[in-house]
Structures are given as structure tokens and as C-alpha cells.
VEXGUKE-109484 format. One line per field, with one value per atom (N, C-alpha, C, CB): residue number from 1; residue in three letters; atom name; x, y, z. Coordinates in steps of 0.05 Angstrom, whole numbers. Glycine has a CB too. Layout:
! VEXGUKE-109484
num NUM;...;
residuo ALA;...;
atomo CA;...;
u X;...;
v Y;...;
w Z;...;
! end
This chain:
! VEXGUKE-109484
num 1;1;1;1;2;2;2;2;3;3;3;3;4;4;4;4;5;5;5;5;6;6;6;6;7;7;7;7;8;8;8;8;9;9;9;9;10;10;10;10;11;11;11;11;12;12;12;12;13;13;13;13;14;14;14;14;15;15;15;15;16;16;16;16;17;17;17;17;18;18;18;18;19;19;19;19;20;20;20;20;21;21;21;21;22;22;22;22;23;23;23;23;24;24;24;24;25;25;25;25;26;26;26;26;27;27;27;27;28;28;28;28;29;29;29;29;30;30;30;30;31;31;31;31;32;32;32;32;33;33;33;33;34;34;34;34;35;35;35;35;36;36;36;36;37;37;37;37;38;38;38;38;39;39;39;39;40;40;40;40;41;41;41;41;42;42;42;42;43;43;43;43;44;44;44;44;45;45;45;45;46;46;46;46;47;47;47;47;48;48;48;48;49;49;49;49;50;50;50;50;51;51;51;51;52;52;52;52;53;53;53;53;54;54;54;54;55;55;55;55;56;56;56;56;57;57;57;57;58;58;58;58;59;59;59;59;60;60;60;60;61;61;61;61;62;62;62;62;63;63;63;63;64;64;64;64;65;65;65;65;66;66;66;66;67;67;67;67;68;68;68;68;69;69;69;69;70;70;70;70;71;71;71;71;72;72;72;72;73;73;73;73;74;74;74;74;75;75;75;75;76;76;76;76;77;77;77;77;78;78;78;78;79;79;79;79;80;80;80;80;81;81;81;81;82;82;82;82;83;83;83;83;84;84;84;84;85;85;85;85;86;86;86;86;87;87;87;87;88;88;88;88;89;89;89;89;90;90;90;90;91;91;91;91;92;92;92;92;93;93;93;93;94;94;94;94;95;95;95;95;96;96;96;96;97;97;97;97;98;98;98;98;99;99;99;99;100;100;100;100;101;101;101;101;102;102;102;102;103;103;103;103;104;104;104;104;105;105;105;105;106;106;106;106;107;107;107;107;108;108;108;108;109;109;109;109;110;110;110;110;111;111;111;111;112;112;112;112;113;113;113;113;114;114;114;114;115;115;115;115;116;116;116;116;117;117;117;117;118;118;118;118;119;119;119;119;120;120;120;120;121;121;121;121;122;122;122;122;123;123;123;123;124;124;124;124;125;125;125;125;126;126;126;126;127;127;127;127;128;128;128;128;129;129;129;129;130;130;130;130;131;131;131;131;132;132;132;132;133;133;133;133;134;134;134;134;135;135;135;135;136;136;136;136;137;137;137;137;138;138;138;138;139;139;139;139;140;140;140;140;141;141;141;141;142;142;142;142;143;143;143;143;144;144;144;144;145;145;145;145;146;146;146;146;147;147;147;147;148;148;148;148;149;149;149;149;150;150;150;150;151;151;151;151;152;152;152;152;153;153;153;153;154;154;154;154;155;155;155;155;156;156;156;156;157;157;157;157;158;158;158;158;
residuo MET;MET;MET;MET;ARG;ARG;ARG;ARG;SER;SER;SER;SER;PRO;PRO;PRO;PRO;VAL;VAL;VAL;VAL;ALA;ALA;ALA;ALA;VAL;VAL;VAL;VAL;VAL;VAL;VAL;VAL;ALA;ALA;ALA;ALA;LEU;LEU;LEU;LEU;VAL;VAL;VAL;VAL;VAL;VAL;VAL;VAL;VAL;VAL;VAL;VAL;GLY;GLY;GLY;GLY;LEU;LEU;LEU;LEU;VAL;VAL;VAL;VAL;LEU;LEU;LEU;LEU;MET;MET;MET;MET;ALA;ALA;ALA;ALA;ASN;ASN;ASN;ASN;PRO;PRO;PRO;PRO;MET;MET;MET;MET;TYR;TYR;TYR;TYR;LEU;LEU;LEU;LEU;PRO;PRO;PRO;PRO;ILE;ILE;ILE;ILE;ALA;ALA;ALA;ALA;ILE;ILE;ILE;ILE;GLY;GLY;GLY;GLY;GLU;GLU;GLU;GLU;PRO;PRO;PRO;PRO;THR;THR;THR;THR;PRO;PRO;PRO;PRO;ALA;ALA;ALA;ALA;TYR;TYR;TYR;TYR;THR;THR;THR;THR;HIS;HIS;HIS;HIS;VAL;VAL;VAL;VAL;VAL;VAL;VAL;VAL;GLN;GLN;GLN;GLN;PRO;PRO;PRO;PRO;ALA;ALA;ALA;ALA;GLY;GLY;GLY;GLY;PRO;PRO;PRO;PRO;ASP;ASP;ASP;ASP;THR;THR;THR;THR;PRO;PRO;PRO;PRO;THR;THR;THR;THR;ASP;ASP;ASP;ASP;GLU;GLU;GLU;GLU;GLY;GLY;GLY;GLY;GLY;GLY;GLY;GLY;GLU;GLU;GLU;GLU;VAL;VAL;VAL;VAL;VAL;VAL;VAL;VAL;ASP;ASP;ASP;ASP;ARG;ARG;ARG;ARG;ASP;ASP;ASP;ASP;ALA;ALA;ALA;ALA;LEU;LEU;LEU;LEU;ASP;ASP;ASP;ASP;GLY;GLY;GLY;GLY;ASP;ASP;ASP;ASP;ALA;ALA;ALA;ALA;GLY;GLY;GLY;GLY;ALA;ALA;ALA;ALA;ALA;ALA;ALA;ALA;PHE;PHE;PHE;PHE;ASP;ASP;ASP;ASP;ARG;ARG;ARG;ARG;ALA;ALA;ALA;ALA;LEU;LEU;LEU;LEU;ASP;ASP;ASP;ASP;ALA;ALA;ALA;ALA;ASP;ASP;ASP;ASP;GLU;GLU;GLU;GLU;GLY;GLY;GLY;GLY;GLY;GLY;GLY;GLY;PHE;PHE;PHE;PHE;VAL;VAL;VAL;VAL;VAL;VAL;VAL;VAL;GLU;GLU;GLU;GLU;ASP;ASP;ASP;ASP;PRO;PRO;PRO;PRO;ASP;ASP;ASP;ASP;ASP;ASP;ASP;ASP;ARG;ARG;ARG;ARG;ALA;ALA;ALA;ALA;GLY;GLY;GLY;GLY;SER;SER;SER;SER;LEU;LEU;LEU;LEU;ALA;ALA;ALA;ALA;TYR;TYR;TYR;TYR;PRO;PRO;PRO;PRO;THR;THR;THR;THR;GLU;GLU;GLU;GLU;PRO;PRO;PRO;PRO;SER;SER;SER;SER;PRO;PRO;PRO;PRO;GLY;GLY;GLY;GLY;HIS;HIS;HIS;HIS;GLY;GLY;GLY;GLY;LEU;LEU;LEU;LEU;ILE;ILE;ILE;ILE;VAL;VAL;VAL;VAL;VAL;VAL;VAL;VAL;ALA;ALA;ALA;ALA;HIS;HIS;HIS;HIS;GLU;GLU;GLU;GLU;GLY;GLY;GLY;GLY;THR;THR;THR;THR;GLU;GLU;GLU;GLU;TYR;TYR;TYR;TYR;GLU;GLU;GLU;GLU;PHE;PHE;PHE;PHE;TRP;TRP;TRP;TRP;THR;THR;THR;THR;ARG;ARG;ARG;ARG;THR;THR;THR;THR;VAL;VAL;VAL;VAL;GLU;GLU;GLU;GLU;ARG;ARG;ARG;ARG;GLU;GLU;GLU;GLU;PRO;PRO;PRO;PRO;GLY;GLY;GLY;GLY;ILE;ILE;ILE;ILE;VAL;VAL;VAL;VAL;VAL;VAL;VAL;VAL;ALA;ALA;ALA;ALA;GLN;GLN;GLN;GLN;ARG;ARG;ARG;ARG;VAL;VAL;VAL;VAL;VAL;VAL;VAL;VAL;VAL;VAL;VAL;VAL;GLN;GLN;GLN;GLN;PRO;PRO;PRO;PRO;VAL;VAL;VAL;VAL;ALA;ALA;ALA;ALA;PHE;PHE;PHE;PHE;LEU;LEU;LEU;LEU;VAL;VAL;VAL;VAL;GLY;GLY;GLY;GLY;PHE;PHE;PHE;PHE;LEU;LEU;LEU;LEU;ALA;ALA;ALA;ALA;VAL;VAL;VAL;VAL;ILE;ILE;ILE;ILE;GLY;GLY;GLY;GLY;ALA;ALA;ALA;ALA;VAL;VAL;VAL;VAL;ALA;ALA;ALA;ALA;VAL;VAL;VAL;VAL;GLY;GLY;GLY;GLY;PHE;PHE;PHE;PHE;ARG;ARG;ARG;ARG;GLU;GLU;GLU;GLU;ARG;ARG;ARG;ARG;LEU;LEU;LEU;LEU;
atomo N;CA;C;CB;N;CA;C;CB;N;CA;C;CB;N;CA;C;CB;N;CA;C;CB;N;CA;C;CB;N;CA;C;CB;N;CA;C;CB;N;CA;C;CB;N;CA;C;CB;N;CA;C;CB;N;CA;C;CB;N;CA;C;CB;N;CA;C;CB;N;CA;C;CB;N;CA;C;CB;N;CA;C;CB;N;CA;C;CB;N;CA;C;CB;N;CA;C;CB;N;CA;C;CB;N;CA;C;CB;N;CA;C;CB;N;CA;C;CB;N;CA;C;CB;N;CA;C;CB;N;CA;C;CB;N;CA;C;CB;N;CA;C;CB;N;CA;C;CB;N;CA;C;CB;N;CA;C;CB;N;CA;C;CB;N;CA;C;CB;N;CA;C;CB;N;CA;C;CB;N;CA;C;CB;N;CA;C;CB;N;CA;C;CB;N;CA;C;CB;N;CA;C;CB;N;CA;C;CB;N;CA;C;CB;N;CA;C;CB;N;CA;C;CB;N;CA;C;CB;N;CA;C;CB;N;CA;C;CB;N;CA;C;CB;N;CA;C;CB;N;CA;C;CB;N;CA;C;CB;N;CA;C;CB;N;CA;C;CB;N;CA;C;CB;N;CA;C;CB;N;CA;C;CB;N;CA;C;CB;N;CA;C;CB;N;CA;C;CB;N;CA;C;CB;N;CA;C;CB;N;CA;C;CB;N;CA;C;CB;N;CA;C;CB;N;CA;C;CB;N;CA;C;CB;N;CA;C;CB;N;CA;C;CB;N;CA;C;CB;N;CA;C;CB;N;CA;C;CB;N;CA;C;CB;N;CA;C;CB;N;CA;C;CB;N;CA;C;CB;N;CA;C;CB;N;CA;C;CB;N;CA;C;CB;N;CA;C;CB;N;CA;C;CB;N;CA;C;CB;N;CA;C;CB;N;CA;C;CB;N;CA;C;CB;N;CA;C;CB;N;CA;C;CB;N;CA;C;CB;N;CA;C;CB;N;CA;C;CB;N;CA;C;CB;N;CA;C;CB;N;CA;C;CB;N;CA;C;CB;N;CA;C;CB;N;CA;C;CB;N;CA;C;CB;N;CA;C;CB;N;CA;C;CB;N;CA;C;CB;N;CA;C;CB;N;CA;C;CB;N;CA;C;CB;N;CA;C;CB;N;CA;C;CB;N;CA;C;CB;N;CA;C;CB;N;CA;C;CB;N;CA;C;CB;N;CA;C;CB;N;CA;C;CB;N;CA;C;CB;N;CA;C;CB;N;CA;C;CB;N;CA;C;CB;N;CA;C;CB;N;CA;C;CB;N;CA;C;CB;N;CA;C;CB;N;CA;C;CB;N;CA;C;CB;N;CA;C;CB;N;CA;C;CB;N;CA;C;CB;N;CA;C;CB;N;CA;C;CB;N;CA;C;CB;N;CA;C;CB;N;CA;C;CB;N;CA;C;CB;N;CA;C;CB;N;CA;C;CB;N;CA;C;CB;N;CA;C;CB;N;CA;C;CB;N;CA;C;CB;N;CA;C;CB;N;CA;C;CB;N;CA;C;CB;N;CA;C;CB;N;CA;C;CB;N;CA;C;CB;N;CA;C;CB;N;CA;C;CB;N;CA;C;CB;N;CA;C;CB;N;CA;C;CB;N;CA;C;CB;N;CA;C;CB;N;CA;C;CB;N;CA;C;CB;N;CA;C;CB;N;CA;C;CB;N;CA;C;CB;N;CA;C;CB;N;CA;C;CB;N;CA;C;CB;N;CA;C;CB;
u 1368;1374;1349;1389;1326;1302;1294;1279;1301;1293;1305;1301;1331;1341;1327;1371;1320;1306;1278;1304;1264;1238;1239;1226;1259;1262;1266;1286;1284;1289;1265;1313;1251;1227;1205;1216;1201;1181;1188;1178;1213;1222;1217;1252;1225;1222;1193;1235;1176;1148;1136;1133;1144;1133;1141;1144;1166;1174;1160;1204;1157;1143;1114;1144;1101;1073;1071;1061;1090;1089;1096;1109;1110;1116;1095;1143;1071;1050;1041;1026;1043;1036;1054;1037;1077;1094;1084;1123;1069;1059;1029;1072;1015;985;976;974;953;934;941;906;932;936;911;939;916;894;880;904;855;838;815;828;816;796;806;770;792;799;783;793;795;780;757;799;736;713;712;687;707;705;679;710;679;655;659;651;637;638;625;624;641;631;624;652;604;595;593;567;608;609;605;635;588;584;591;555;607;613;616;639;611;614;642;606;644;670;681;668;707;719;744;727;759;783;804;795;804;823;813;830;791;780;798;751;808;825;809;839;820;805;824;795;812;828;839;812;853;867;848;882;825;806;790;788;791;775;745;782;738;710;691;709;669;647;623;639;612;590;564;594;545;518;504;501;489;475;458;458;445;426;442;409;468;483;493;507;490;499;480;500;491;474;454;491;433;411;421;391;438;447;467;459;484;503;488;523;467;451;437;431;426;412;432;399;456;476;484;501;487;494;472;498;447;424;423;398;427;426;449;428;473;496;491;522;479;474;453;464;433;412;420;388;441;449;459;472;454;461;490;452;507;536;549;549;533;544;552;567;542;549;536;579;540;530;549;502;545;563;545;580;554;542;563;529;555;574;571;570;548;544;553;514;571;581;558;601;536;514;499;495;503;489;504;485;528;543;531;573;537;529;547;529;537;553;570;536;561;576;597;557;600;620;643;607;667;691;693;716;704;707;736;688;755;783;789;802;811;819;832;839;844;855;843;887;821;807;825;782;820;834;813;859;818;799;792;810;766;756;755;773;767;768;763;795;737;730;724;752;729;722;711;747;686;673;663;649;668;656;630;676;608;581;568;565;556;540;511;544;499;471;459;469;438;423;441;407;459;476;500;460;504;527;543;517;569;587;594;613;593;599;621;573;636;655;639;681;639;626;647;604;653;675;663;691;674;667;693;651;693;718;712;738;732;730;748;739;736;752;751;741;773;774;767;803;747;740;752;709;764;777;755;797;761;742;739;751;716;710;731;683;742;761;787;767;794;818;813;826;789;782;783;754;772;773;801;758;819;847;859;864;853;863;852;857;826;813;816;783;816;817;843;794;851;875;900;877;905;930;933;932;913;916;919;893;904;906;934;884;943;970;991;976;989;1009;1008;1004;984;982;993;952;987;997;1028;985;1038;1067;1080;1074;1068;1078;1078;1062;1057;1055;1075;1026;1081;1101;1129;1102;1135;1161;1162;1166;1140;1139;1142;1112;1130;1133;1162;1115;1175;1204;1220;1214;1215;1229;1224;1221;1198;1191;1205;1160;1205;1218;1248;1213;1260;1288;1296;1298;1280;1286;1279;1270;1259;1252;1275;1227;1288;1311;1335;1319;1339;1361;1357;1366;1332;1327;1326;1301;
v 2465;2450;2439;2468;2449;2439;2412;2459;2407;2382;2357;2383;2356;2332;2326;2335;2347;2343;2332;2369;2342;2333;2304;2351;2297;2270;2251;2268;2257;2240;2238;2251;2260;2260;2242;2288;2245;2228;2199;2238;2192;2164;2153;2162;2168;2158;2154;2178;2174;2172;2149;2199;2146;2125;2097;2128;2094;2068;2061;2067;2082;2077;2069;2103;2082;2075;2048;2096;2041;2015;1992;2015;1998;1977;1975;1984;1986;1986;1958;2000;1937;1911;1903;1889;1916;1909;1922;1919;1943;1956;1959;1983;1952;1952;1924;1971;1916;1932;1934;1920;1955;1959;1947;1990;1929;1915;1935;1891;1939;1956;1939;1982;1931;1913;1884;1916;1868;1840;1824;1828;1803;1786;1772;1764;1767;1754;1725;1769;1706;1678;1672;1659;1655;1644;1614;1656;1599;1570;1559;1560;1545;1535;1505;1539;1498;1470;1464;1465;1445;1439;1409;1449;1402;1374;1371;1364;1351;1345;1315;1360;1305;1276;1266;1268;1243;1232;1219;1211;1219;1207;1191;1228;1182;1167;1183;1155;1209;1226;1236;1250;1226;1234;1225;1223;1244;1236;1222;1261;1200;1185;1181;1158;1176;1170;1142;1174;1133;1107;1084;1102;1084;1062;1065;1059;1089;1094;1093;1075;1101;1098;1116;1104;1104;1119;1118;1106;1141;1144;1145;1169;1130;1131;1157;1106;1169;1194;1191;1202;1169;1165;1162;1140;1157;1154;1181;1136;1202;1229;1239;1249;1254;1267;1285;1283;1292;1309;1335;1315;1350;1375;1371;1393;1350;1344;1335;1323;1318;1309;1332;1288;1350;1373;1391;1390;1395;1411;1397;1415;1370;1356;1359;1326;1356;1359;1387;1353;1407;1435;1440;1455;1430;1434;1419;1425;1395;1380;1393;1352;1406;1419;1447;1422;1459;1486;1486;1496;1508;1510;1506;1537;1518;1516;1493;1542;1475;1453;1460;1442;1482;1488;1514;1491;1519;1544;1553;1539;1578;1591;1602;1613;1598;1612;1629;1591;1651;1669;1668;1697;1660;1659;1632;1664;1631;1605;1588;1610;1600;1584;1570;1603;1578;1565;1541;1585;1535;1512;1486;1514;1464;1438;1430;1416;1426;1421;1395;1419;1376;1351;1350;1328;1372;1374;1391;1385;1384;1400;1421;1382;1445;1467;1476;1490;1459;1468;1487;1443;1501;1518;1502;1540;1479;1461;1433;1459;1428;1402;1378;1401;1356;1331;1309;1326;1285;1264;1258;1238;1258;1254;1279;1234;1300;1326;1349;1330;1352;1372;1360;1393;1335;1320;1293;1317;1289;1263;1253;1266;1227;1215;1203;1193;1213;1205;1190;1230;1168;1152;1161;1122;1168;1177;1169;1208;1153;1143;1131;1167;1114;1100;1115;1090;1139;1156;1164;1181;1165;1175;1204;1157;1220;1248;1256;1265;1276;1289;1311;1300;1311;1332;1347;1320;1372;1389;1410;1402;1413;1436;1449;1426;1476;1490;1518;1490;1530;1558;1574;1562;1595;1613;1641;1614;1656;1683;1702;1689;1719;1739;1765;1742;1778;1804;1826;1811;1846;1868;1882;1889;1894;1907;1928;1920;1943;1963;1951;1981;1928;1914;1904;1890;1894;1885;1909;1872;1932;1956;1965;1979;1962;1969;1951;1967;1925;1906;1911;1877;1917;1919;1947;1913;1968;1995;2009;2012;2012;2028;2017;2030;1991;1980;1983;1950;1976;1979;2009;1968;2026;2055;2066;2071;2058;2068;2058;2059;2033;2022;2037;1992;2042;2057;2085;2058;2099;2126;2125;2139;2106;2103;2097;2080;2080;2074;2100;2052;2115;2140;2160;2152;2161;2179;2172;2178;2146;2138;2145;2107;2141;2149;2179;2140;2194;2223;2232;2235;2217;2223;2219;2206;2198;2193;2215;2165;2223;2244;2271;2248;2278;2303;2301;2308;2278;2275;2278;2248;2266;2268;2295;2247;2308;2335;2354;2345;2352;2370;2364;2367;2339;2331;2341;2301;2342;2350;2380;2338;
w 1644;1669;1682;1688;1675;1688;1675;1684;1651;1637;1650;1608;1657;1670;1696;1675;1711;1737;1731;1753;1711;1703;1694;1682;1678;1668;1691;1648;1710;1733;1750;1749;1755;1771;1759;1776;1732;1719;1720;1690;1716;1717;1745;1709;1766;1793;1800;1813;1794;1799;1784;1792;1758;1742;1753;1714;1761;1771;1798;1775;1815;1840;1835;1858;1816;1810;1797;1792;1779;1766;1786;1743;1807;1827;1848;1841;1843;1864;1874;1853;1858;1870;1894;1849;1897;1919;1945;1914;1944;1968;1969;1971;1948;1949;1945;1926;1954;1969;1999;1966;2011;2039;2053;2046;2071;2084;2103;2101;2097;2114;2124;2099;2149;2159;2158;2144;2172;2174;2153;2202;2142;2124;2138;2111;2124;2136;2126;2130;2144;2135;2122;2159;2103;2090;2089;2061;2091;2092;2067;2118;2051;2026;2027;2004;2012;2009;1979;2024;1970;1941;1937;1928;1918;1911;1881;1917;1875;1847;1844;1838;1820;1816;1822;1787;1835;1841;1816;1864;1813;1790;1798;1769;1779;1785;1800;1760;1798;1812;1839;1794;1848;1873;1896;1878;1912;1934;1955;1947;1966;1987;2010;1976;2033;2057;2055;2083;2075;2074;2068;2100;2079;2075;2050;2098;2037;2013;2020;1991;2044;2053;2038;2083;2030;2017;2036;1989;2042;2061;2046;2080;2054;2041;2050;2049;2032;2038;2063;2014;2066;2089;2115;2084;2114;2138;2149;2133;2133;2142;2163;2118;2183;2203;2189;2223;2204;2192;2180;2213;2194;2183;2161;2205;2163;2141;2116;2150;2120;2097;2084;2106;2100;2088;2073;2111;2083;2070;2043;2087;2044;2019;1999;2026;2007;1988;1977;2002;1994;1984;1964;2008;1970;1952;1926;1965;1927;1903;1886;1911;1898;1883;1873;1900;1883;1875;1846;1894;1832;1804;1799;1793;1815;1810;1826;1818;1837;1851;1880;1837;1890;1917;1927;1920;1953;1965;1987;1976;1995;2015;2037;2002;2062;2085;2098;2105;2110;2123;2153;2113;2163;2192;2202;2199;2222;2232;2243;2254;2252;2262;2240;2277;2215;2193;2182;2170;2193;2184;2195;2193;2182;2192;2215;2170;2238;2262;2260;2286;2245;2243;2221;2239;2206;2185;2193;2159;2182;2187;2165;2188;2172;2153;2154;2160;2145;2146;2123;2144;2125;2103;2080;2112;2087;2067;2071;2071;2057;2060;2052;2044;2066;2060;2063;2078;2053;2055;2084;2042;2090;2117;2134;2131;2125;2139;2119;2155;2113;2093;2066;2090;2062;2038;2045;2019;2037;2042;2015;2063;2010;1986;1994;1973;1981;1988;1965;1996;1971;1952;1954;1956;1931;1931;1904;1935;1906;1883;1862;1871;1871;1852;1841;1830;1850;1841;1865;1825;1861;1882;1877;1884;1898;1897;1916;1903;1909;1927;1941;1913;1967;1983;1998;2003;1988;1999;2017;1976;2041;2058;2066;2084;2066;2073;2082;2049;2095;2103;2085;2133;2074;2057;2069;2027;2066;2077;2054;2088;2058;2038;2046;2037;2026;2031;2033;2008;2049;2051;2024;2072;2019;1993;1985;1994;2004;1998;1987;2022;1996;1986;1958;2004;1953;1925;1906;1925;1916;1899;1892;1913;1912;1907;1886;1933;1887;1867;1839;1876;1838;1812;1799;1815;1815;1804;1809;1816;1834;1841;1829;1871;1832;1821;1791;1828;1775;1746;1738;1731;1750;1743;1751;1757;1775;1783;1764;1812;1756;1737;1711;1732;1701;1675;1677;1667;1699;1703;1705;1728;1719;1721;1694;1741;1678;1652;1634;1638;1636;1620;1630;1622;1656;1667;1656;1698;1654;1642;1613;1646;1598;1570;1568;1557;1586;1586;1591;1607;1609;1614;1589;1637;1575;1550;1530;1538;1528;1509;1516;1508;1542;1550;1545;1581;1551;1546;1516;1556;1499;1470;1459;1455;1470;1461;1465;1475;1488;1494;1476;1524;1469;1452;1423;1452;1415;1387;1386;1376;
! end
């Protein structure tokens, strides 16, 4: 009589652990904003505003021009700042950039570039740890519990 209870308990525990993406991660702390600056060559798919305006690099304000230069010189085509005071005051940092608001097409030395600025929310480290470690381990343990339930159930039948 103990085996059916063990089988049911293992199945329930296994399913609860395997369903962990439904209740994990648990947000602990507030996300922190980061402000990204990315420069990439413009192409035929570059979104433009209604006038399709291209801004010359020299026409950018001092802080916007410096941010463009820094993003252009960065290895990955961009950089991130976390302090709001380090942002370029004349640039917009929306969460969803659109032409003219977080996306500027800039002409520099005969080439046109897309200059993207946006705000992204970074999850706290504990939430990232839950996604990377806790969720996969819980799923694996749950899967093994269900396999164990099957093994216990068959062992009693044989």
C-alpha cells in the first residue's frame, strides 16, 4: 500500500518541479535601467521618419556627437552607461526606439549610420541566477522524480 502513495507523491513533486517556469523566477529587487548607445551602418532596411532626414555628424550637439563617436569606436558597435547623469542630454532614451526618437540616421565621412539609443531594464543578479541555475536544476529533479515514480510503479507490478 505504500507504493501507490510513493508513486503519486513522486509524480506530483515531479510535475510541480517541472512546471517551475510558471512560478520562477521570483523577482527580488527592482530592475536597474541601463542606457545603450549603438552605431551600425545604415542599409536599405533602415527605418526612417517621414522626411527620411539624415543628420550630419557635425550637426549633433556636443554630448550627442561625443556619444556617437564613442559608440562608433567601440568594439561591438556600442556602449552602455548605468548612471543617468552619463547620458547625452540631447538624446532620447526610449524603451522602444523609433525614427527620430531613439534612432537617428547620421552621415559621417561619406557613410550613413544608424545611431540607436535606448533604455533597457537589467534584472537583478539573483533573478538571473534563478533563470540560469535554479530553473534547469528544478526541471531536471522533477523529471527524475517522474522517472522514479514510473520505476517504483513497475517494480511493484513485477
